[in-house]
N, C-alpha and C positions, 0 to 999 in steps of 0.2 A: 683448440686445434692442436693436434700433435705434430710437432715439428722435429724431425729426426736429424741428427748430425749437424745441428747448428754450431758454428765456430770451428768445424773441421776445415782443414786446408782444402782449397778449391783447385781444380785442375786448370792449368793455363792453356788457352787455345794456341794452336800452332802459329797462326798469323799474328797473334798478340806478342808472342815471344820475339818475333823479328823486330817489332817496334821497341820492345824493352831493351833488346841488345843495342839498338841504335841509340836509345836514351843513355845507356851505359857508356857507349863509345864517345858520346858528346859530354860526358862528365856530369850528367844531370841525375837527380834522384828519380828513379823510375816509380811509376804508380804500381803499388803492390797490394791490390785489394783481394789477394788470394789467401791471406791469413791475417789474424788479429792477435797480437802478442800482449800478454798481461791483462790489465784492467778486469779482473774476475768479477768484481762487484757490478760493473757496468754491463758486462755480458749477461750476468744473471738477471739483472733488472730488465734488460731488453728482451731476453728470452721469456720471462714471465708475462710481459705485456703482449708479446706475439702469440703465446699460447692462449691468451684470453681474448684474442681478437674476434672470435666467433662464439664465445662461451655464453649460452643462453641465460645462465645464472647472473652473469656480470656484464651483460651486453650494453656497453657504452663505449664511446670513443676514448682513446687514451693519448697521452703525449709524453715526450721527453725533450727537455732542453739540454743539449749537449754543449758543454763549455770547456775550453782548453786554450792554452797559449798557442800562438802561431806555430805550425809545423809539428803539432803533437798528435795528428792522426784522426781528426774529426771526419774529413772527407774520405779518408781510407776506410773508416768504419761504415759510412753510408754506402760507399761503392762496394764493399764486401757484401752487404745485405742485398744490394741491387743484383749482384752476380748470383748470390745464393738462391734468390727467388725468381731468377730469370725465366724459368720454365714452369713455375708453380701454377697449378690450375686455378687456385682461388685467391692467392695474394699477389697483388700487382703493385709495383713500386713507381712512383712518379718523383723523379729527382729534379730539383731546380735550384739555381742560385737565387738569392734574394733579389727581388725586383725593386730597385730603388725608386722607380716611377709609379709603383702600385703598392703602397705600404699597407693597404687594407687587406689583411690576411684572408678574410672570408671571401671577398670578391676575387682575390688571386686564386684561391683553391677552386672556386666555381669555374673560373676560366680554364683551369687544368682539366676539370671534368669534361668541359665542353671540348677541349682539344683531344682528349684521349678516350672518352667513353660515350660520345653521342650515339653511335650505332648500337653499342651495348644497351644503353638506356631505351632506345626505340624498341628493340627486340624484347626487352624485359617488360616494358609497358604493355606491349601487345599480348604477351603471355599472361600478364597479371590482371588485365582489365575485366575479364569475366568474373573474377572474384575480388574486385576492387574494394579496399577497406581503408578509408582515410585514417581511422583510429590506429591501425597497424602501421601505416606509413609515418605517423607522428609519434611512434613509440607510446601509444595510448595517452597522448596529450593533445587531443584535437582542439580544445579551447584555445590553447596557446598559439595555434596555427590557423586561427579562423580567417585571418586576412588573406591567406593563399588557398583557402579551400576551393573557391570558385575556379582558380587556376588549375588546381589539382584535378577537380571534377572534369574540367575540359580536357586536360591532358589524357585522362583515362577513358574518355568518351569512345564507346565502341565504334562510332561512325567515322572516327578520324583515320585518315590515311597515314602512311609512313612519312610522306612529305609534310603533312600538317603537323604530325607529332614533332618532327625535327624543327619546324618553325616555332612551335610552342616551347621546345627546349631552349631555342635561341632567345625567345622572349624572356625566359627564366634566367638565362645567363647574362643577358644584356647585349648580346650580339645584334639582336633586333630590339628596338627600343622606342620607336615613334608611336604616337597616340593612335594613328591610323592602323598600324600593324596590330595593336591590341584590339582595336574596334572590329577588325576583321573576324575576331573570335568572340566578340561581345564581352571583352574583358577590360578592366581598368588597368592603367599603367602600374607597374610594380615600382616601389621605392627600393633604394639600395638595401635598407634594412630587411624588406620583404624578400629580396634576392638571397639574403643569408638564410632565410627560412626555406627558400627553394633549394639552397645547397644541402640543407639537412634532408629535405624530401628526396633529392637525388641520391644522397649517400645511403638512405634507408632502402630505396629501390635497389641499389646495387648490392647492399648487404642481404636483402631477401633473395636476391638472385645468386647468392654465395660468391660475390666478388667483393673482396676486402682490399682497401688501398692503404699503403704506407706512403704518406706524403713526406717528402724530405726537402727541407728548405735550408740551404747551406749559405754561409757567409753573410749572416745577418748584420755583422759589423759594418758592411758596405753601406747600409742604410744610415747608420750613425755618422759615417764619413760625409754623407750628403748633408744631414742636419739632425740635431738632437730632437727637434720637433717632429721630424718625420719618423724617427725611431719610436718616439712616444706614441705616434699614431699606430704604428705597427703593433706595439706591445698592447695598446688598448684593444685593438681588433682581435689580437691573440687571446686576451682575457675574455672578451665578449664571446668568442667562439668556445673557449674553455667552459664558460658558464652554461653553454648549451650542450655539452657533451652527453648529458644524461638523456637527451632526446635522440641521440644518434646510435644506431645499432652496429657497434664495432668501428673498425678503422683505427689508424694510428698516425699521429703527427709527430715527426722528429724535426727539431730545429737546432741548428748549430751556430754558435757565435764564438769568435775569437776574442779573448780577453787577456791583456798583458798580465793582469793579476792572477788569472787562472781560475777565479771562483765566481765571477759575475756579480759580485756584491754591489757594483756601481748601478746595476739595474734597479735596485731598490730606490735609489735616489731619483731615478728618471721616472719610474712608474711604480709606486708602492703597491697599488691595488693589484697590478699584474704579479709583482714579485711575491706577494703573500700567497697567491694561489699556486704559482708555479714552483715555489721553493721545494716542495716534496718531490717534484719530478725532475730536478736538476741532476744531471750526471756529469761528473768532473773527470776529464781524461788526464791521467798522469803520464809523464814521460816513461818510456821503457827504462827500467833501472835494475841493478843487481845482476849477479852472475847468471842466474837462470834465464832471465829475459834476454840477456846478451847472447847466451849460448843458443837459445831457441832461434833468435833472429839470424845469426850467422849460419846456423845449420840449415834453416829453411832457404836462405839465399843460396847456399852452396848447392842444394838439391835443385832449386828452381832454375838456376842458370847452368846446371851441369858442369860445375867448376871442378868437382872431384877432389877437394881438399880432404886430407886425412884428419882424424880426430885431434892428433897433437897440433896440427896446423890451426885448427879451429880454436883450440884452447889458447894458443898464442895470440890469436886475433882478439879473442874475448878479453885477455889481459890488457892488451893495448887499448881497447875501447874503454875499459874501466879506468885506465889512467887518463884518457883524454877528457873524461867527464863532460860529455856533450850536454847542452842545455835544451835540446829539442830532438824529437824523433827523426825529423827530416835530416838533420846533420848527422845523427847517429847512423842512419841507413846509408847516407853518402859515404861516411868513413868506412863502414863495414864492407860495402861494395868495393871501395878502393883497395882495402886490405886483401880482399878475396881475389881481385883481379890483378893485384900487384901493380896498380896504376898510381902514379904520384898524384896526390890530391892537389887540386887547384888552390892556390893561395887566395885567401879572402882579400877584399879591397884594403881592409885595415892593415893586414900583414904586408901587402904590397907597398902601401904608403910608408910603413915603418922601414921596410927594406931599403927604399930609396930616399928615406929621410924627408918626406914631403907631407907628413900628416898635419903639421902646423899650417902649411900653405893651403891644404885642402880645407881645414876648418875655417880659415879666414875667408877663403873664396866662397864657401858654402854660406857663411853668415852674411856676406855682402850680397850674394844673389837672392837670398831669402828676404833680406831687408828691402831690396829693390822690387820685390814681388814677382820675380821671374818664374818661380816655381808654379805660380798660379796660372801662368800663360805658357806653359812648357811647349805646347804644340806649336805656338807661333815663334818661340825663341830658340828651339832646339837646333834647328838646321843651320843657323848662322855660324856657331862655333864648330859644328860638324864640317861645314865646308872649309873653314880655316884649317882644320886638322887634315882633311883629305888633300887640300892644296899643299900644305907643308910637307906631306909625305908622298907627293907626286902621284896621288891616286885620282885626283879630280880630272886630270888630263885623260884618264882612261874611260871616263863616262860622265854622268851628270846627276844632280840631285833633283828629284821630282817631289816637291813638297805638297802642293795642293791636291794633286790627284792620287799619287801612289804612296806618299810619305816614305820615300825610299831613295837610296843611292843606287843608281844603275851603273854597274861596272861592265861596259861593253867588251873590253879586252878579255877579261876573265869570264865573261858570260855569267855574271852573278847579280842577283837583286838583293840588296840589303834593306829589308823592310822593318821599320821601327814602330812598335806598338808603344805609345806613350801614355795610355790610359789603362790603369789596372782594373777598371770596371767594365771594359769592353767585353761584349758577348762573343761566344765561340762562333755564332752565326755571322757576326760582323767580320771577324777575322777570316772565316772561310770565304766570305763574299769578296774580301780584298785579295785573297790568294787567287781566287778564280779570275778576278779582274787583271791581276798581274800576269797570270798564266796565258790569258788571251792575247796580251800585248807582247809578251816575251817568252821565248823558249829557253829560259835561263834557269840555273839553279837558284833557289830562294833561301836566303838566310833570314830567319825571323828572330828579331830581338824582342823577347817577350818578358814583361814584368814578372819578377819571381813569384809574386802572390797570385798570378794567374795560374801557375803550375801547368802550363801548356805542355802537352806531350805529343810525340810524333803520331801516335795512334788516333789523335783527335782531329788531324788535318787530312783532308782528302785531296790528293794532287798526283798527277802523273810525273811531275817534275821532282828532282831531288831536293829534299827539304832538310835544312839543319836549323835547330832551335837553340838560341843562346839565351839563357836566363840572365837577366840583369835588372838593375834598378834605374829607370830613366833619369831620376834626379842625380844619382851618383855619376852616371856617364856624362850628363850635362855639365856637372861640376868639373869633371876631369877635362872635358873639351874646352871649357872656359879657361882652366888653368893653362892648358897648352897654348891657347891663342894669346893670352896675356902675359906669359912668362917665357920669353925666348930662351933665357939661360937654362931652363929646365925641360926644354922640349924633348931632348934625347931620353931622359928618364921617364917623362910622361908618355912618350910613345911606347916604351917598354910596358908601362903599367896598363895603358889602354889596350895594347895587343893581348896581354895576359888576361885582362878583364873580359875581353870579347872573344876568347878562345882563338886568338890569332886570326880573326876575320877582319879587323880594321887596322 
């Protein structure tokens, strides 16, 4: 498939620019999936795989495992492709964060097809059933799919209505699964392994209908945070799917994982069989570096936000960025934006602790809380020291803390809700549901304290109320609040630190 202008800068939508400006005003790193700087080898490799997505000479599914340190642009790369193919007639993107509760990749992808392509499949099956060819649907490997032939024959039966086809699709995906539901069509129940064969069947139906999917699975490291065993299950299912790629007519699977080492070598120790297969398809994302990358970044930001800096100003900013020697793209972008907008950069927590000479107290408090196991039950422990801080600063008398239902501090005098997200694995749907619940009960401004790794942005939240998002680390703030409660002699300094840390909201 010929794909023109891949990696060109994308046009930002007018309504999106408003939320980006709001992110900037809050001192957060804006989402910038409108351009991808550097990484020429990665761009070339992805471009080649995209061009072959419907190549009849090499018609098979492909994959890339994208690895980088935290903050170096994995999600930005995926979101760029999502925007680039937004209106493409044949290529469709399905982006998801890794599901820690469903580590079987094959079954997870099958669920995504059910969610996004059921109606498309129904229409294609009706169009194709007059010329139904099981060999073609198994990429000329009918013997290897003998266990689902009866299911496929029934799916393409000319007598089946649209509603019956939908039920059969649901039997294939597992949404319908009881023995009686299968008996209604004279079929035996499908096993989970056979459902993975159904996944291939569905993918081939879509490919024959000229619909090709780019599956994007982000933040795989979250599965490892749950358990090493669960990650091993995910990698094994990834390998099993990879071994069946030759049966699949096209499509592309992109998976992203954060690795502190930046090369993913530890995966070999977790699952050697997976690593040996995937190694040729690993793409490593490096940080933007060098004068050319810096100049391109600052120039694009200057145009994107209509800042109108002249070339000599951009040159000065580039020199400053090179001196600062940032370790991740996220911080580099933050600094570049700060220089362009002439805003003073927010001090990091480590800098604040050094400024007020409290870094040793922080370390000892952190160690003690970790030893006591408080970090493992943060949701239950967080609000006690928060209340102590609010009371000490005469804020508690203005409102109340709602722990169980809203996980918030309600400031009735200032008409503000301070909503604390304490779990970095929470879904956007859960956050939106909580915001909706708060909005029903209160017509107040909402300040969302969001874990940094969530990278929550204003454009992702729907609300008629005024929203401000404060990026933070729940553990860091918890430690600071405990320091305040337990060290009366340092409460003045700690109040200054906590206010700076929370953008003057607490």
